[in-house]
Each structure stands twice: as C-alpha cells, then as structure tokens.
C-alpha positions in Angstrom: -31.9 -8.5 32.8 -28.4 -8.3 31.7 -27.0 -5.0 33.4 -23.7 -6.1 32.6 -24.2 -5.6 28.8 -24.7 -2.4 26.6 -28.3 -3.9 25.7 -29.7 -3.6 29.2 -32.9 -1.9 29.9 -30.5 0.9 31.5 -28.0 3.0 29.7 -24.8 1.8 31.1 -21.6 3.5 30.0 -18.4 2.4 29.2 -15.4 4.7 29.3 -13.5 5.4 25.6 -9.7 4.6 25.8 -7.7 7.5 25.6 -5.0 6.5 22.6 -1.6 8.5 22.6 -0.1 6.0 20.2 -1.6 3.8 17.9 1.1 1.4 16.9 4.4 2.0 18.7 5.5 -1.3 20.4 8.3 1.0 22.2 5.7 3.1 24.5 5.0 2.0 27.9 1.7 0.3 28.2 0.5 3.4 29.7 1.3 5.7 27.2 -0.2 3.2 24.4 -3.7 2.7 26.3 -5.1 3.7 29.4 -6.8 0.2 30.7 -8.2 1.5 34.0 -11.5 0.6 32.3 -11.1 -0.9 29.3 -11.3 -4.7 29.6 -9.2 -7.4 28.3 -8.6 -10.9 28.9 -6.3 -11.1 32.1 -2.8 -12.7 30.6 -3.6 -12.9 27.0 -2.4 -11.1 24.0 -2.3 -10.9 20.4 1.0 -11.1 19.0 1.6 -10.2 15.3 5.1 -10.8 13.7 7.1 -8.9 11.0 6.4 -9.6 7.6 9.3 -11.4 5.5 10.1 -14.6 4.4 11.8 -16.6 7.3 10.8 -19.9 6.9 14.4 -21.2 7.8 14.1 -19.5 11.2 10.4 -18.7 12.0 10.5 -21.7 14.8 13.2 -20.3 16.6 11.9 -16.7 16.3 9.2 -17.4 17.9 10.7 -19.6 20.7 12.4 -16.8 21.5 9.7 -13.9 22.1 7.4 -16.7 23.9 10.5 -17.5 26.1 11.0 -13.9 26.8 7.6 -13.7 28.1 6.8 -17.0 29.2 4.1 -17.3 26.7 2.4 -20.1 25.6 0.4 -20.5 22.1 -3.3 -20.4 22.6 -3.8 -20.6 18.5 -1.9 -19.0 15.5 -5.1 -16.9 13.9 -5.0 -17.7 10.0 -8.3 -17.0 8.8 -9.2 -17.5 4.4 -8.7 -14.0 4.0 -5.6 -13.7 6.0 -3.9 -16.5 3.5 -5.4 -14.7 0.5 -3.4 -11.6 1.6 -0.3 -13.5 2.0 -0.8 -15.1 -1.4 -0.7 -12.1 -2.9 2.3 -10.7 -0.9 4.2 -14.0 -1.8 3.9 -15.7 1.3 5.5 -12.8 3.0 3.0 -11.9 5.6 4.2 -12.5 9.5 1.9 -14.5 12.0 -0.7 -13.4 14.2 -1.1 -15.7 17.1 -3.1 -15.7 20.0 -0.6 -16.2 23.3 -0.8 -16.8 27.2 1.9 -14.7 29.4 2.6 -15.8 33.4 3.6 -12.2 33.2 0.9 -11.0 32.3 -1.0 -9.2 29.8 0.4 -5.4 29.9 4.0 -6.6 31.4 4.3 -8.9 28.6 3.8 -6.4 25.9 6.5 -3.6 27.7 8.9 -6.8 27.3 8.0 -7.3 24.0 9.4 -3.9 22.9 12.8 -5.5 22.9 12.1 -7.8 20.0 13.2 -6.6 16.7 11.0 -9.2 15.3 7.5 -8.3 16.2 5.0 -5.7 14.8 3.0 -5.5 17.3 1.6 -6.5 20.8 -1.8 -5.9 22.3 -4.2 -7.1 24.7 -6.8 -9.3 24.1 -9.2 -6.7 24.2 -13.1 -7.7 25.3 -16.5 -6.3 23.6 -19.7 -5.5 24.7 -23.2 -4.2 23.3 -24.0 -0.7 22.3 -27.3 -1.1 23.5 -30.1 -0.9 25.9 -33.1 -2.6 26.4 -49.1 -3.3 7.2 -46.9 -5.1 9.9 -48.7 -4.3 13.2 -46.7 -2.6 14.9 -45.8 0.0 11.6 -49.5 0.8 11.0 -49.8 1.2 14.9 -47.6 4.2 15.6 -44.6 1.8 17.4 -42.0 1.8 14.0 -41.1 5.0 14.2 -37.6 4.7 12.8 -39.3 3.3 9.7 -41.0 6.5 9.2 -40.9 10.1 7.1 -42.5 13.3 6.5 -44.5 11.6 3.8 -45.6 8.4 5.6 -48.9 7.5 7.7 -48.4 7.1 10.0 -45.4 10.6 10.0 -42.2 11.4 11.4 -39.4 13.7 9.8 -36.9 12.3 12.4 -37.6 8.8 11.2 -35.1 6.9 8.3 -37.5 8.2 5.7 -37.5 4.0 4.8 -41.5 4.1 4.6 -41.2 6.7 1.6 -38.4 4.3 -0.1 -40.7 1.2 0.0 -43.9 3.5 -1.3 -41.5 3.6 -4.4 -41.1 0.8 -4.8 -37.7 -0.1 -3.6 -37.6 -3.3 -1.1 -34.4 -5.0 -1.3 -33.9 -8.0 -3.0 -32.8 -11.2 -1.6 -29.3 -11.3 -3.7 -27.6 -8.7 -1.3 -26.2 -9.8 1.7 -25.5 -8.5 5.5 -23.2 -9.7 8.1 -24.2 -9.5 11.7 -21.2 -9.4 13.8 -23.0 -9.9 17.4 -24.3 -12.4 19.3 -26.7 -14.9 17.1 -29.5 -14.1 15.4 -33.0 -15.7 16.1 -33.3 -17.1 12.5 -36.6 -18.7 12.9 -38.1 -15.8 13.8 -41.4 -15.5 12.2 -40.6 -12.2 11.1 -36.8 -13.2 10.3 -36.7 -16.5 8.7 -37.0 -15.6 5.1 -34.5 -13.4 4.9 -32.2 -15.5 7.1 -29.4 -16.1 4.5 -27.4 -18.7 3.6 -24.8 -19.7 1.0 -26.8 -21.7 -2.0 -23.6 -24.4 -1.7 -23.8 -24.5 2.2 -26.4 -27.2 3.1 -26.6 -29.5 6.8 -24.9 -32.4 5.9 -21.8 -32.6 8.2 -19.8 -31.6 4.9 -18.2 -28.6 4.5 -19.8 -27.7 1.0 -18.5 -24.5 0.2 -14.7 -25.5 1.6 -14.5 -22.2 3.5 -13.3 -24.5 6.6 -16.6 -24.3 8.7 -18.9 -27.1 8.6 -22.5 -26.5 7.8 -22.3 -22.6 8.3 -25.5 -22.4 6.7 -26.9 -19.4 8.4 -23.4 -18.2 9.9 -20.6 -19.4 12.3 -20.2 -18.9 16.0 -16.6 -18.2 17.0 -17.1 -17.8 20.5 -18.6 -21.3 20.7 -16.8 -22.5 17.3 -19.4 -23.9 16.0 -22.5 -23.7 13.4 -24.9 -22.9 16.5 -25.8 -19.7 16.0 -28.8 -18.9 18.1 -28.7 -20.6 21.5 -31.7 -19.2 23.3 -33.2 -15.8 24.5 -29.7 -14.7 25.6 -29.3 -13.7 21.3 -31.6 -11.1 21.8 -29.7 -8.2 20.6 -28.2 -10.1 17.6 -32.3 -10.6 17.1 -33.5 -7.1 17.9 -30.5 -5.8 15.1 -31.3 -8.3 12.4 -35.5 -7.3 12.8 -34.2 -3.3 12.3 -32.2 -4.4 9.0 -33.9 -6.9 7.5 -37.2 -8.0 8.9 -39.9 -9.2 6.6 -42.2 -6.4 5.4 -45.5 -6.4 4.0 -46.4 -9.6 5.9 -49.0 -8.2 8.3 -47.2 -9.3 11.4 -44.9 -7.8 13.4 -42.1 -5.1 11.9 -40.6 -4.0 8.8 -36.8 -4.1 8.6 -35.3 -1.0 6.9 -34.8 -3.6 4.1 -37.8 -6.1 3.2 -35.6 -8.5 1.1 -32.3 -9.1 2.0 -30.1 -11.9 3.0 -28.7 -12.0 6.6 -26.3 -14.6 8.2 -24.5 -14.3 11.8 -20.7 -14.2 13.1 -21.4 -14.5 16.6 -18.3 -13.8 18.8 -20.3 -12.1 21.6 -21.5 -14.4 24.5 -21.9 -14.0 28.4 -18.7 -12.4 28.8 -18.9 -10.2 25.6 -16.5 -11.3 22.5 -12.7 -10.9 22.5 -10.6 -8.8 19.7 -9.3 -12.7 18.6 -12.6 -14.3 17.6 -13.8 -9.7 16.2 -11.1 -10.8 13.7 -12.2 -13.9 12.4 -15.9 -12.7 12.4 -15.0 -10.1 9.9 -12.2 -12.0 8.1 -14.9 -14.3 7.7 -17.7 -12.6 5.6 -14.5 -10.9 3.4 -13.8 -14.5 2.6 -17.3 -15.4 1.7 -17.3 -12.6 -0.4 -14.0 -12.5 -2.1 -14.0 -16.7 -2.4 -17.3 -18.2 -2.1 -18.8 -15.5 -4.2 -21.6 -13.7 -1.9 -22.6 -10.1 -2.5 -21.9 -8.7 1.3 -22.6 -5.4 1.0 -21.9 -4.6 4.5 -21.3 -6.0 8.1 -23.0 -4.2 11.2 -21.0 -3.7 14.4 -23.3 -2.8 17.1 -20.4 -3.5 19.9 -17.4 -1.8 21.3 -15.0 -1.3 24.3 -11.3 -1.8 24.5 -8.6 -0.3 23.3 -6.9 0.1 19.9 -6.3 -3.1 18.6 -3.9 -2.9 15.0 -5.4 -6.6 14.4 -8.7 -5.7 14.0 -8.2 -2.5 11.9 -6.0 -4.6 9.6 -9.0 -7.4 9.3 -11.0 -4.2 8.6 -9.2 -3.3 6.3 -9.1 -6.1 4.6 -12.9 -5.8 4.4 -12.4 -2.5 2.7 -10.2 -4.1 -0.2 -13.2 -6.4 -0.4 -15.7 -3.5 -0.7 -17.7 -4.4 2.6 -18.4 -1.7 4.7 -18.2 -1.8 8.1 -21.2 -0.1 10.2 -20.1 1.0 13.5 -22.1 2.0 16.7 -20.7 5.5 17.9 -21.2 4.4 21.7 -23.5 4.7 24.4 -21.5 7.0 26.6 -22.4 10.4 25.9 -18.8 11.8 24.9 -17.3 13.2 22.6 -15.1 11.0 19.8 -13.3 13.7 18.7 -11.9 13.8 22.4 -11.7 10.3 23.0 -11.6 7.9 20.2 -14.3 5.2 20.5 -13.6 1.6 19.2 -14.4 0.3 16.1 -16.4 3.3 14.8 -13.1 5.2 15.4 -10.6 3.7 13.4 -9.3 5.5 10.2 -10.2 2.7 7.7 -12.5 4.4 4.6 -15.1 1.6 4.8 -16.3 2.6 8.3 -19.5 4.2 8.9 -19.7 5.8 12.5 -23.4 5.9 13.6 -24.8 8.3 16.4 -28.6 7.8 18.2 -31.4 10.6 17.7 -34.7 10.6 19.4 -38.4 10.4 18.0 -37.6 14.2 18.4 -35.1 14.7 16.4 -32.7 15.0 19.3 -29.4 13.7 19.9 -30.1 10.6 22.0 -28.7 11.1 25.7 -26.5 8.6 25.8 -25.2 8.7 22.6 -21.5 9.2 21.8 -20.7 11.9 19.3 -17.6 13.4 17.3 -17.8 16.3 14.4 -14.9 14.1 12.9 -15.2 10.9 14.0 -19.0 10.4 14.1 -20.6 10.4 10.0 -24.5 10.2 10.6 -27.6 10.2 13.2 -30.1 7.3 13.0 -32.9 6.5 14.8 -32.0 4.8 18.1 -34.6 5.5 21.0 -37.5 3.2 21.5 -36.8 1.1 18.7 -39.0 -1.9 18.4 -37.8 -4.8 16.6 -38.0 -9.1 16.8 -36.4 -10.8 19.7 -36.7 -14.7 21.1 -39.2 -14.8 24.3 -40.3 -17.7 26.3 -43.4 -18.9 26.4 -44.4 -22.0 28.4 -40.9 -22.8 28.4 -40.9 -22.8 24.9 -38.6 -20.1 22.6 -41.2 -18.1 20.1 -41.0 -15.1 18.3 -41.6 -11.7 19.9 -40.4 -8.3 19.9 -39.0 -5.3 22.3 -38.3 -1.9 22.3 -34.4 -1.1 23.2 -32.6 2.0 23.2 -28.7 2.6 22.1 -26.2 3.2 19.2 -27.0 -0.4 18.7 -30.2 0.4 17.4 -29.2 3.2 15.4 -26.5 1.3 13.6 -28.7 -1.2 11.9 -30.6 1.3 10.3 -27.3 2.4 8.1 -27.1 -1.7 7.4 -30.8 -2.1 6.5 -29.7 1.5 3.9 -26.9 -0.4 2.5 -28.6 -3.4 1.6 -31.3 -1.6 0.0 -29.1 1.0 -1.9 -27.3 -2.1 -3.5 -30.4 -3.6 -4.0 -31.4 -1.4 -6.9 -27.7 -0.7 -7.6 -26.0 -3.7 -8.7 -21.6 -3.6 -8.4 -21.5 0.2 -6.7 -18.8 -0.2 -4.5 -18.4 0.3 -0.7 -17.0 3.8 -1.6 -19.8 4.8 -3.8 -22.6 3.2 -1.3 -20.7 5.2 1.9 -20.7 8.8 -0.3 -24.6 7.9 -1.2 -25.5 7.5 2.4 -23.7 10.5 4.0 -24.1 12.7 0.9 -28.3 12.4 1.3 -28.4 13.2 5.3 -30.8 15.4 6.3 -29.5 18.9 8.3 -30.4 18.3 11.8 -29.8 20.9 14.6 -29.1 18.2 16.9 -26.4 16.9 14.9 -24.9 20.2 13.7 -21.1 20.1 14.6 -21.6 16.2 16.4 -20.8 14.4 13.5 -19.2 14.6 10.0 -22.5 15.0 8.2 -24.5 17.4 10.8 -27.5 15.5 9.8 -29.3 12.1 9.7 -30.2 9.3 7.5 -32.5 9.8 4.5 -32.8 6.2 3.3 -35.6 8.0 0.3 -32.8 10.3 -0.8 -30.6 8.0 -2.9 
C-alpha cells in the first residue's frame, strides 16, 4: 500500500500553501511561499528569463545569472507549445531553464531578486495524487457515481450520466481527453477500445507526427522520458481515473465511464516520488501541441494531483492550453480545508479554463476529506467510494481488475468525462462554452451551498 501518496487507502492530507505574493521575485522566500510542508526538489529551481530579443547577449546573461547562484543547467525547457508562442511574438519570449544551485533552492531564489534579467525563479515543486484508495458493477449498485434520479439503480446524488446514456448520449471516438497523472493500463479489458492514439503515430521507431516524441502511440512518460506510459500495478491511480472518464459502456463487463466512447492519451509525470513542476509543464504543453499542431480534438485534460506552491511556469502552460481551447479539470484537494483561505494548486490558479472539483458522498454530503471554496472551487461530483478500473496481479501477471477508491482524484474525472460527452454532441465547442454548460447545469445541493461557486453538483444529463 502506497501510504506516501494521496491515493493510499487512508486519506492523507497535504497542507495547502499560503500565497502572499505570487510573482514578486523581489520578495523574500518566506513572503512568497510558506514552504514548511510543501515539497520541492532540493537544490533545483526553474528560472524564466525576461522576454526580449537579446540574441547577441543571451549567453552572457545566462552565464552571469548562473554564476550568481553557483548554478548548472539541467535542461532548457522548450516545448512545441512554447515555440509556437515564441513564433507569434517574433522570437522575443525568454527561456525557461531547470537549474541546480549549490546554494540550495530558496537561497538561490532570494539572490535572483538582484537580477534585472530574470522574470521569475521558483522551486521545482513536487506534486502528488489527490486520491485515497450492463456493466456488472453498474447493475449491481457499485457504480453510484454514474446514477441519476431516473436510473435503475437510482441515486439522485450521482452524476446523472446514466440518464444521458438513456437519451442516446454515449460519446464519440473523435473526442480526446488527456490524462496528466501516472500512466494508465491502456490494454485493460474495459479501456482498450478507448485507448487513443494519433492516426499518424504508429509503433515503428519513427516520429510519424513529428512532435518530437517517437512512438507516442498512447502518450508519453515525462518522468521516464520514454513512450512506456504503463509500467505495471504502480499505475493504479491513473488507470482508476481513466476508467471513470472512459471505461467502455454497454459491454456487459466491469464498469462504465461517463463517456462510453472517447479517446484517452496519457502524459505520465507522476512516479514513485511524485512529479515535478518541470514535467508538469511539459505534460500540459504536450497536449496543447497535439491539438494546435497535430490536429487532435483534445477538449480537456484531467489533473487529479496537487501540492507545492504557486508556479508561474505551470500557470503559463495552463494559459497556453486555454488559448488552444483545452479545459484543465483539477482536483480541489484532500485536506478538508477552505481553498478560499489558503489556495491549493493547480486548482487555485486564476486561469479561465480551470474547473476545480470537490468530492461528495453517495448521500450528497461534502466528503470529509474534500477541500472546498465558495470562490475557488467550482462544483462537486461523486468522489467517495468510486469503483473503477485498476491493474492487479494474478499468478505474477498483471491483469485487468477493479477497485473502489476515495478522493477528489476520483471526483475530477467525472467532470473530464462530462466534457467529452458534451463535445461529442456539439462539435467545435470552445472551452468556455463547455465550462459554462457544465457549471450552469449544476444541481443545487445543500452540502455545497457556500462551499463552491455553483453551490451544486455535476448534472451530466442537464446539458
């Protein structure tokens, strides 16, 4: 059992981070973030140089900055999405670099306030999962999160997905959802038909779609820097999320996702030690590029993770996704606290494409672990006792299985699946249109009154 993660079977809390100054590089580390309980990679930081065409002096500027902090470059992060933005601005966007410093992270950031060439410097935060630990489990009563008032079995506090299915809304394989998480078991018996890939990418050792990632048929592992997005039973959290979004419905086995027909791609950035800001940025930009430059109809990414503090670099990536009309569905968090008082990231960013999701129980109560916020959390969805797909071992072999987990991690993919379902019947919808439809159709719920923007719960049949 993975007790160091939010997806362990006991709710584990991670204190949210107080932010008093999001972008001020001249502030002290203490005023920027309370890092007592936030986790970051020791000795690493992300440095964003200011915009401007300084090609003749760029090397000297970087050398001076690195000398100031005793730094060495790990990598210059230059995603395809960043390059596209750079081209639109005429090549004036400053570089984003992952750097190690002999001084340590926070001392290096303090020193960089002296540099007029640095836009911001921030820790390489570590993120973790926001989870605890005629489809058979729909008909036997296990899949309450998909039920509605008029389904059989029925539960008024479910997502009402069952009512949408009854009305003929079951999704489309032309719609893609990006799963930013662990990898997921794409060959799971209940997921394989919806495991998405670009029609231009095949497993032949060639980068067919020319996006810089060879054979990313099912996505890319940014933690391992390879195309193996499923590495065994350790990828249970990502697989559980995938099942709620898009497990095949109507196949007489297992479970059904909100969208029976959808294509899911993986950006794996969470591993045994969590995931970093640097890899989160690459993951978000990966899907932005697939939509903008490779022609995939990606409508949303699912982000059932959090931790660390404010990152301008990550917010910039989320904003690039917004410009590409990709929604960013984010878990509110599992510490049971008020996000209005203490912001939680990434759900707490002000980016217009974010939908922040709280968890409710099968009786309509706000889950005891769920974070909330009248202005910072948007909607509640089923997140307690959610049955979905997982990999399990049998006789030493990894096989398809199912399990019940709790967490805002489990609530979030209900919304991602709803985005896919909406887009399947309304081709060309913008991110803002989909978000507005989901939030405006929320059902008023007593436990969510004053606890989220809508004061209500997800209603998949309402749009």
